[in-house]
KELO-822630 format. One line per field, with one value per atom (N, C-alpha, C, CB): atom name; y, x, z. Coordinates in nm, 2 decimals, decimal comma. Glycine has a CB too. Example, Ala and Ser with C-alpha at 12.3 -4.5 7.8 and 13.67 -1.06 7.14 Angstrom:
% KELO-822630
atomo: c(N | CA | C | CB | N | CA | C | CB) .
c2: c(-0,57 | -0,45 | -0,33 | -0,45 | -0,22 | -0,11 | 0,00 | -0,06) .
c1: c(1,32 | 1,23 | 1,32 | 1,13 | 1,28 | 1,37 | 1,29 | 1,41) .
c3: c(0,78 | 0,78 | 0,78 | 0,90 | 0,71 | 0,71 | 0,79 | 0,57) .
//
This chain:
% KELO-822630
atomo: c(N | CA | C | CB | N | CA | C | CB | N | CA | C | CB | N | CA | C | CB | N | CA | C | CB | N | CA | C | CB | N | CA | C | CB | N | CA | C | CB | N | CA | C | CB | N | CA | C | CB | N | CA | C | CB | N | CA | C | CB | N | CA | C | CB | N | CA | C | CB | N | CA | C | CB | N | CA | C | CB | N | CA | C | CB | N | CA | C | CB | N | CA | C | CB | N | CA | C | CB | N | CA | C | CB | N | CA | C | CB | N | CA | C | CB | N | CA | C | CB | N | CA | C | CB | N | CA | C | CB | N | CA | C | CB | N | CA | C | CB | N | CA | C | CB | N | CA | C | CB | N | CA | C | CB | N | CA | C | CB | N | CA | C | CB | N | CA | C | CB | N | CA | C | CB | N | CA | C | CB | N | CA | C | CB | N | CA | C | CB | N | CA | C | CB | N | CA | C | CB | N | CA | C | CB | N | CA | C | CB | N | CA | C | CB | N | CA | C | CB | N | CA | C | CB | N | CA | C | CB | N | CA | C | CB | N | CA | C | CB | N | CA | C | CB | N | CA | C | CB | N | CA | C | CB | N | CA | C | CB | N | CA | C | CB | N | CA | C | CB | N | CA | C | CB | N | CA | C | CB | N | CA | C | CB | N | CA | C | CB | N | CA | C | CB | N | CA | C | CB | N | CA | C | CB | N | CA | C | CB | N | CA | C | CB | N | CA | C | CB | N | CA | C | CB | N | CA | C | CB | N | CA | C | CB | N | CA | C | CB | N | CA | C | CB | N | CA | C | CB | N | CA | C | CB | N | CA | C | CB | N | CA | C | CB | N | CA | C | CB | N | CA | C | CB | N | CA | C | CB | N | CA | C | CB | N | CA | C | CB | N | CA | C | CB | N | CA | C | CB | N | CA | C | CB | N | CA | C | CB | N | CA | C | CB | N | CA | C | CB | N | CA | C | CB | N | CA | C | CB | N | CA | C | CB | N | CA | C | CB | N | CA | C | CB | N | CA | C | CB | N | CA | C | CB | N | CA | C | CB | N | CA | C | CB | N | CA | C | CB | N | CA | C | CB | N | CA | C | CB | N | CA | C | CB | N | CA | C | CB | N | CA | C | CB | N | CA | C | CB | N | CA | C | CB | N | CA | C | CB | N | CA | C | CB | N | CA | C | CB | N | CA | C | CB | N | CA | C | CB | N | CA | C | CB | N | CA | C | CB | N | CA | C | CB | N | CA | C | CB | N | CA | C | CB | N | CA | C | CB | N | CA | C | CB | N | CA | C | CB | N | CA | C | CB | N | CA | C | CB) .
c2: c(14,42 | 14,44 | 14,33 | 14,58 | 14,30 | 14,20 | 14,05 | 14,20 | 14,03 | 13,90 | 13,89 | 13,90 | 14,02 | 13,99 | 13,99 | 14,11 | 14,03 | 14,03 | 13,88 | 14,12 | 13,83 | 13,71 | 13,61 | 13,68 | 13,63 | 13,54 | 13,54 | 13,53 | 13,67 | 13,66 | 13,63 | 13,75 | 13,62 | 13,54 | 13,41 | 13,57 | 13,36 | 13,22 | 13,16 | 13,19 | 13,24 | 13,18 | 13,19 | 13,28 | 13,29 | 13,31 | 13,21 | 13,46 | 13,16 | 13,07 | 12,92 | 13,09 | 12,89 | 12,78 | 12,78 | 12,81 | 12,88 | 12,88 | 12,83 | 13,00 | 12,89 | 12,85 | 12,71 | 12,93 | 12,67 | 12,54 | 12,42 | 12,53 | 12,46 | 12,35 | 12,39 | 12,38 | 12,49 | 12,50 | 12,42 | 12,63 | 12,44 | 12,33 | 12,20 | 12,35 | 12,14 | 12,00 | 11,97 | 11,96 | 12,06 | 12,01 | 12,01 | 12,11 | 12,07 | 12,06 | 11,94 | 12,21 | 11,94 | 11,77 | 11,67 | 11,75 | 11,65 | 11,53 | 11,55 | 11,50 | 11,63 | 11,65 | 11,59 | 11,81 | 11,63 | 11,57 | 11,42 | 11,61 | 11,37 | 11,22 | 11,14 | 11,20 | 11,22 | 11,17 | 11,16 | 11,02 | 11,21 | 11,25 | 11,34 | 11,34 | 11,32 | 11,41 | 11,53 | 11,29 | 11,64 | 11,73 | 11,80 | 11,83 | 11,79 | 11,87 | 12,04 | 11,80 | 12,11 | 12,25 | 12,26 | 12,32 | 12,38 | 12,37 | 12,25 | 12,46 | 12,19 | 12,07 | 12,11 | 11,99 | 12,01 | 12,00 | 11,92 | 11,93 | 11,95 | 11,85 | 11,72 | 11,86 | 11,64 | 11,51 | 11,50 | 11,49 | 11,52 | 11,51 | 11,51 | 11,64 | 11,59 | 11,58 | 11,47 | 11,70 | 11,45 | 11,32 | 11,17 | 11,33 | 11,18 | 11,04 | 11,04 | 11,02 | 11,16 | 11,12 | 11,13 | 11,26 | 11,14 | 11,11 | 10,97 | 11,18 | 10,94 | 10,80 | 10,71 | 10,76 | 10,72 | 10,65 | 10,64 | 10,73 | 10,80 | 10,76 | 10,69 | 10,89 | 10,70 | 10,62 | 10,45 | 10,65 | 10,42 | 10,28 | 10,25 | 10,27 | 10,31 | 10,28 | 10,31 | 10,36 | 10,36 | 10,39 | 10,28 | 10,52 | 10,24 | 10,14 | 10,19 | 10,08 | 10,10 | 10,14 | 10,14 | 10,08 | 10,23 | 10,23 | 10,15 | 10,39 | 10,04 | 10,00 | 10,07 | 9,85 | 10,06 | 10,12 | 10,31 | 10,06 | 10,36 | 10,50 | 10,53 | 10,57 | 10,59 | 10,65 | 10,72 | 10,74 | 10,68 | 10,74 | 10,65 | 10,90 | 10,76 | 10,66 | 10,64 | 10,66 | 10,53 | 10,50 | 10,60 | 10,36 | 10,62 | 10,73 | 10,67 | 10,75 | 10,56 | 10,53 | 10,57 | 10,37 | 10,53 | 10,57 | 10,70 | 10,54 | 10,82 | 10,98 | 11,01 | 11,06 | 10,95 | 11,00 | 10,94 | 10,95 | 10,84 | 10,78 | 10,89 | 10,60 | 10,93 | 11,04 | 11,14 | 11,10 | 11,17 | 11,31 | 11,31 | 11,30 | 11,17 | 11,17 | 11,16 | 11,05 | 11,12 | 11,11 | 11,25 | 11,01 | 11,35 | 11,47 | 11,56 | 11,53 | 11,51 | 11,57 | 11,54 | 11,55 | 11,39 | 11,38 | 11,42 | 11,24 | 11,47 | 11,54 | 11,70 | 11,54 | 11,75 | 11,85 | 11,87 | 11,82 | 11,76 | 11,78 | 11,76 | 11,70 | 11,66 | 11,66 | 11,81 | 11,56 | 11,85 | 11,99 | 12,12 | 12,05 | 12,07 | 12,17 | 12,31 | 12,15 | 12,42 | 12,55 | 12,57 | 12,63 | 12,45 | 12,46 | 12,55 | 12,34 | 12,47 | 12,52 | 12,56 | 12,43 | 12,66 | 12,70 | 12,70 | 12,81 | 12,72 | 12,73 | 12,59 | 12,80 | 12,52 | 12,33 | 12,28 | 12,24 | 12,32 | 12,26 | 12,32 | 12,34 | 12,43 | 12,48 | 12,41 | 12,61 | 12,35 | 12,27 | 12,14 | 12,27 | 12,08 | 11,95 | 11,96 | 11,91 | 12,05 | 12,09 | 12,11 | 12,23 | 12,20 | 12,21 | 12,10 | 12,27 | 12,00 | 11,87 | 11,79 | 11,80 | 11,78 | 11,70 | 11,71 | 11,70 | 11,87 | 11,94 | 11,89 | 12,07 | 11,88 | 11,84 | 11,73 | 11,85 | 11,62 | 11,48 | 11,43 | 11,35 | 11,52 | 11,49 | 11,52 | 11,56 | 11,64 | 11,68 | 11,58 | 11,82 | 11,54 | 11,46 | 11,32 | 11,45 | 11,27 | 11,17 | 11,18 | 11,14 | 11,31 | 11,33 | 11,32 | 11,49 | 11,39 | 11,41 | 11,28 | 11,45 | 11,16 | 11,04 | 10,97 | 10,99 | 10,98 | 10,96 | 10,99 | 11,04 | 11,10 | 11,20 | 11,11 | 11,37 | 11,06 | 10,97 | 10,83 | 10,96 | 10,79 | 10,66 | 10,68 | 10,58 | 10,77 | 10,85 | 10,87 | 10,95 | 10,90 | 10,94 | 10,80 | 11,03 | 10,74 | 10,58 | 10,53 | 10,45 | 10,50 | 10,42 | 10,48 | 10,40 | 10,64 | 10,71 | 10,72 | 10,84 | 10,65 | 10,62 | 10,49 | 10,61 | 10,40 | 10,25 | 10,26 | 10,11) .
c1: c(8,06 | 8,21 | 8,24 | 8,22 | 8,14 | 8,13 | 8,18 | 7,95 | 8,11 | 8,15 | 8,29 | 8,07 | 8,33 | 8,48 | 8,58 | 8,52 | 8,54 | 8,62 | 8,65 | 8,53 | 8,54 | 8,53 | 8,57 | 8,41 | 8,56 | 8,61 | 8,75 | 8,55 | 8,81 | 8,98 | 9,02 | 9,05 | 8,95 | 9,01 | 9,00 | 8,98 | 8,88 | 8,84 | 8,97 | 8,69 | 8,99 | 9,10 | 9,25 | 9,11 | 9,27 | 9,41 | 9,44 | 9,43 | 9,32 | 9,32 | 9,34 | 9,20 | 9,27 | 9,29 | 9,44 | 9,20 | 9,52 | 9,64 | 9,73 | 9,66 | 9,69 | 9,80 | 9,78 | 9,81 | 9,67 | 9,66 | 9,71 | 9,54 | 9,71 | 9,75 | 9,89 | 9,70 | 9,96 | 10,11 | 10,15 | 10,14 | 10,09 | 10,11 | 10,09 | 10,02 | 9,99 | 9,97 | 10,09 | 9,81 | 10,15 | 10,22 | 10,37 | 10,21 | 10,41 | 10,53 | 10,50 | 10,58 | 10,42 | 10,37 | 10,41 | 10,17 | 10,36 | 10,36 | 10,50 | 10,25 | 10,59 | 10,76 | 10,80 | 10,84 | 10,74 | 10,81 | 10,82 | 10,75 | 10,70 | 10,67 | 10,73 | 10,49 | 10,83 | 10,91 | 10,82 | 10,95 | 10,73 | 10,65 | 10,73 | 10,54 | 10,73 | 10,81 | 10,65 | 10,94 | 10,67 | 10,55 | 10,58 | 10,54 | 10,49 | 10,54 | 10,51 | 10,44 | 10,54 | 10,51 | 10,33 | 10,57 | 10,31 | 10,16 | 10,07 | 10,11 | 10,08 | 10,03 | 9,87 | 10,10 | 9,79 | 9,65 | 9,60 | 9,62 | 9,49 | 9,44 | 9,46 | 9,30 | 9,41 | 9,40 | 9,54 | 9,35 | 9,64 | 9,77 | 9,82 | 9,82 | 9,81 | 9,85 | 9,78 | 9,81 | 9,67 | 9,59 | 9,65 | 9,44 | 9,69 | 9,77 | 9,90 | 9,79 | 9,95 | 10,11 | 10,09 | 10,26 | 9,98 | 9,97 | 9,94 | 9,86 | 9,84 | 9,82 | 9,93 | 9,75 | 10,01 | 10,14 | 10,20 | 10,24 | 10,24 | 10,31 | 10,22 | 10,38 | 10,08 | 10,01 | 10,06 | 9,83 | 10,06 | 10,08 | 10,20 | 10,07 | 10,33 | 10,46 | 10,49 | 10,54 | 10,39 | 10,42 | 10,39 | 10,34 | 10,47 | 10,45 | 10,38 | 10,57 | 10,28 | 10,21 | 10,30 | 10,11 | 10,29 | 10,38 | 10,30 | 10,43 | 10,33 | 10,24 | 10,26 | 10,25 | 10,16 | 10,17 | 10,15 | 10,29 | 10,13 | 10,10 | 9,96 | 10,15 | 9,94 | 9,80 | 9,72 | 9,80 | 9,60 | 9,50 | 9,52 | 9,53 | 9,48 | 9,52 | 9,64 | 9,44 | 9,64 | 9,78 | 9,84 | 9,80 | 9,92 | 9,98 | 9,92 | 10,15 | 9,92 | 9,87 | 9,72 | 9,89 | 9,63 | 9,49 | 9,48 | 9,42 | 9,56 | 9,56 | 9,62 | 9,63 | 9,67 | 9,72 | 9,60 | 9,89 | 9,58 | 9,46 | 9,29 | 9,43 | 9,31 | 9,20 | 9,22 | 9,19 | 9,33 | 9,39 | 9,35 | 9,58 | 9,37 | 9,35 | 9,19 | 9,44 | 9,15 | 9,00 | 8,92 | 8,93 | 8,98 | 8,94 | 9,02 | 8,96 | 9,13 | 9,17 | 9,10 | 9,30 | 9,07 | 8,98 | 8,80 | 9,01 | 8,78 | 8,64 | 8,65 | 8,59 | 8,72 | 8,80 | 8,79 | 8,95 | 8,88 | 8,89 | 8,74 | 9,00 | 8,67 | 8,50 | 8,47 | 8,37 | 8,45 | 8,37 | 8,41 | 8,40 | 8,57 | 8,60 | 8,61 | 8,56 | 8,52 | 8,49 | 8,35 | 8,52 | 8,26 | 8,14 | 8,10 | 8,11 | 8,18 | 8,15 | 8,27 | 8,09 | 8,34 | 8,47 | 8,52 | 8,49 | 8,41 | 8,41 | 8,44 | 8,28 | 8,33 | 8,36 | 8,46 | 8,30 | 8,52 | 8,65 | 8,76 | 8,67 | 8,76 | 8,86 | 8,86 | 8,83 | 8,74 | 8,76 | 8,79 | 8,65 | 8,80 | 8,82 | 8,96 | 8,76 | 9,03 | 9,17 | 9,25 | 9,17 | 9,18 | 9,22 | 9,25 | 9,14 | 9,14 | 9,10 | 9,21 | 8,98 | 9,25 | 9,35 | 9,49 | 9,34 | 9,53 | 9,64 | 9,65 | 9,61 | 9,56 | 9,54 | 9,58 | 9,42 | 9,49 | 9,54 | 9,70 | 9,42 | 9,75 | 9,88 | 9,98 | 9,92 | 9,94 | 10,02 | 10,02 | 9,98 | 9,92 | 9,92 | 9,99 | 9,78 | 9,95 | 10,07 | 10,22 | 10,05 | 10,26 | 10,39 | 10,44 | 10,40 | 10,37 | 10,39 | 10,44 | 10,24 | 10,35 | 10,35 | 10,50 | 10,22 | 10,50 | 10,68 | 10,80 | 10,71 | 10,76 | 10,87 | 10,95 | 10,80 | 10,88 | 10,92 | 10,99 | 10,81 | 10,93 | 10,98 | 11,09 | 10,86 | 11,14 | 11,24 | 11,37 | 11,20 | 11,33 | 11,42 | 11,47 | 11,37 | 11,39 | 11,42 | 11,52 | 11,25 | 11,48 | 11,58 | 11,68 | 11,54 | 11,69 | 11,83 | 11,90 | 11,82 | 11,86 | 11,91 | 12,01 | 11,81 | 11,95 | 11,99 | 12,11 | 11,88) .
c3: c(8,69 | 8,78 | 8,89 | 8,87 | 8,95 | 9,06 | 8,97 | 9,12 | 8,89 | 8,80 | 8,76 | 8,66 | 8,70 | 8,63 | 8,74 | 8,52 | 8,86 | 8,98 | 9,03 | 9,10 | 9,05 | 9,09 | 9,00 | 9,12 | 8,86 | 8,80 | 8,76 | 8,72 | 8,79 | 8,82 | 8,91 | 8,81 | 9,07 | 9,17 | 9,16 | 9,29 | 9,12 | 9,10 | 9,01 | 9,03 | 8,88 | 8,77 | 8,84 | 8,63 | 8,93 | 9,00 | 9,11 | 9,07 | 9,16 | 9,26 | 9,21 | 9,34 | 9,09 | 8,99 | 8,95 | 8,86 | 8,87 | 8,85 | 8,97 | 8,80 | 9,08 | 9,18 | 9,23 | 9,32 | 9,23 | 9,26 | 9,17 | 9,27 | 9,06 | 8,93 | 8,96 | 8,75 | 8,97 | 9,02 | 9,11 | 9,07 | 9,23 | 9,35 | 9,32 | 9,45 | 9,25 | 9,23 | 9,11 | 9,19 | 9,05 | 8,94 | 9,03 | 8,80 | 9,13 | 9,20 | 9,30 | 9,28 | 9,34 | 9,42 | 9,32 | 9,45 | 9,19 | 9,13 | 9,10 | 9,01 | 9,09 | 9,06 | 9,17 | 9,06 | 9,29 | 9,41 | 9,41 | 9,53 | 9,36 | 9,38 | 9,25 | 9,39 | 9,20 | 9,09 | 8,94 | 9,14 | 8,91 | 8,82 | 8,69 | 8,91 | 8,56 | 8,49 | 8,42 | 8,34 | 8,50 | 8,47 | 8,33 | 8,59 | 8,22 | 8,11 | 8,15 | 7,95 | 8,08 | 8,07 | 8,08 | 7,93 | 8,12 | 8,16 | 8,14 | 8,11 | 8,25 | 8,27 | 8,27 | 8,41 | 8,26 | 8,24 | 8,38 | 8,10 | 8,42 | 8,55 | 8,55 | 8,58 | 8,42 | 8,36 | 8,39 | 8,21 | 8,33 | 8,31 | 8,46 | 8,21 | 8,55 | 8,69 | 8,77 | 8,74 | 8,73 | 8,78 | 8,74 | 8,72 | 8,62 | 8,58 | 8,64 | 8,42 | 8,68 | 8,73 | 8,89 | 8,68 | 8,94 | 9,09 | 9,12 | 9,16 | 8,99 | 9,00 | 9,00 | 8,92 | 8,93 | 8,88 | 9,03 | 8,75 | 9,11 | 9,22 | 9,34 | 9,27 | 9,33 | 9,43 | 9,41 | 9,40 | 9,29 | 9,23 | 9,27 | 9,07 | 9,27 | 9,30 | 9,44 | 9,22 | 9,50 | 9,66 | 9,77 | 9,70 | 9,86 | 9,93 | 10,04 | 9,94 | 10,13 | 10,23 | 10,32 | 10,26 | 10,41 | 10,53 | 10,66 | 10,58 | 10,69 | 10,80 | 10,93 | 10,83 | 11,04 | 11,13 | 11,12 | 11,15 | 10,98 | 11,00 | 11,03 | 10,89 | 11,14 | 11,16 | 11,04 | 11,26 | 11,07 | 10,95 | 10,83 | 10,90 | 10,71 | 10,62 | 10,56 | 10,53 | 10,42 | 10,41 | 10,31 | 10,36 | 10,28 | 10,17 | 10,03 | 10,16 | 10,00 | 9,87 | 9,89 | 9,83 | 9,98 | 9,98 | 9,98 | 10,09 | 10,04 | 10,01 | 9,89 | 10,11 | 9,84 | 9,69 | 9,61 | 9,62 | 9,63 | 9,54 | 9,54 | 9,64 | 9,67 | 9,70 | 9,61 | 9,84 | 9,65 | 9,56 | 9,40 | 9,57 | 9,35 | 9,23 | 9,16 | 9,19 | 9,27 | 9,23 | 9,23 | 9,34 | 9,34 | 9,33 | 9,21 | 9,45 | 9,17 | 9,02 | 8,91 | 8,98 | 8,90 | 8,80 | 8,81 | 8,78 | 8,92 | 8,94 | 8,89 | 9,11 | 8,92 | 8,91 | 8,72 | 8,99 | 8,66 | 8,54 | 8,46 | 8,50 | 8,51 | 8,45 | 8,47 | 8,55 | 8,56 | 8,58 | 8,48 | 8,73 | 8,45 | 8,39 | 8,40 | 8,31 | 8,33 | 8,36 | 8,41 | 8,24 | 8,40 | 8,45 | 8,57 | 8,49 | 8,69 | 8,83 | 8,88 | 8,92 | 8,86 | 8,91 | 9,04 | 8,88 | 9,15 | 9,28 | 9,34 | 9,33 | 9,27 | 9,29 | 9,26 | 9,23 | 9,13 | 9,04 | 9,17 | 8,83 | 9,22 | 9,33 | 9,44 | 9,38 | 9,51 | 9,63 | 9,58 | 9,72 | 9,49 | 9,44 | 9,44 | 9,31 | 9,37 | 9,36 | 9,49 | 9,29 | 9,58 | 9,69 | 9,82 | 9,70 | 9,78 | 9,84 | 9,81 | 9,80 | 9,67 | 9,64 | 9,67 | 9,53 | 9,69 | 9,78 | 9,90 | 9,80 | 9,96 | 10,12 | 10,15 | 10,17 | 10,00 | 10,05 | 9,99 | 9,99 | 9,89 | 9,87 | 9,98 | 9,77 | 10,06 | 10,15 | 10,26 | 10,20 | 10,32 | 10,42 | 10,36 | 10,48 | 10,24 | 10,21 | 10,21 | 10,10 | 10,16 | 10,14 | 10,32 | 10,06 | 10,38 | 10,56 | 10,59 | 10,65 | 10,59 | 10,62 | 10,56 | 10,58 | 10,44 | 10,38 | 10,45 | 10,26 | 10,51 | 10,54 | 10,65 | 10,61 | 10,77 | 10,86 | 10,83 | 10,92 | 10,73 | 10,68 | 10,59 | 10,60 | 10,51 | 10,47 | 10,52 | 10,47 | 10,68 | 10,76 | 10,81 | 10,86 | 10,83 | 10,93 | 10,81 | 10,97 | 10,68 | 10,58 | 10,57 | 10,46 | 10,57 | 10,58 | 10,70 | 10,53 | 10,82 | 10,94 | 10,95 | 11,02 | 10,84 | 10,88 | 10,81 | 10,84) .
//
């Protein structure tokens, strides 16, 4: 019983994270297919990283570096597949965190461009 409960919790967490990453990929301008896979999301965020200019003077990692890190975590999660669900979730969450930080870095730059 405990294994089934844990498996269903891990599956739900996986689904939520993939949905969150699909929304993030769309926010970066990616055309997200219905029911995207992790590799497809990695490809979309990799395109976003390639097309995103780095903003000079931003603290910490640049937007492009953060997106590239998210892509690396997505690719690691894709390689793991269903073998290690908890580790896969960790990589997915790490990708979410990196994408979120990258997005936050672009918000001030977008405001500056809008105010000009």
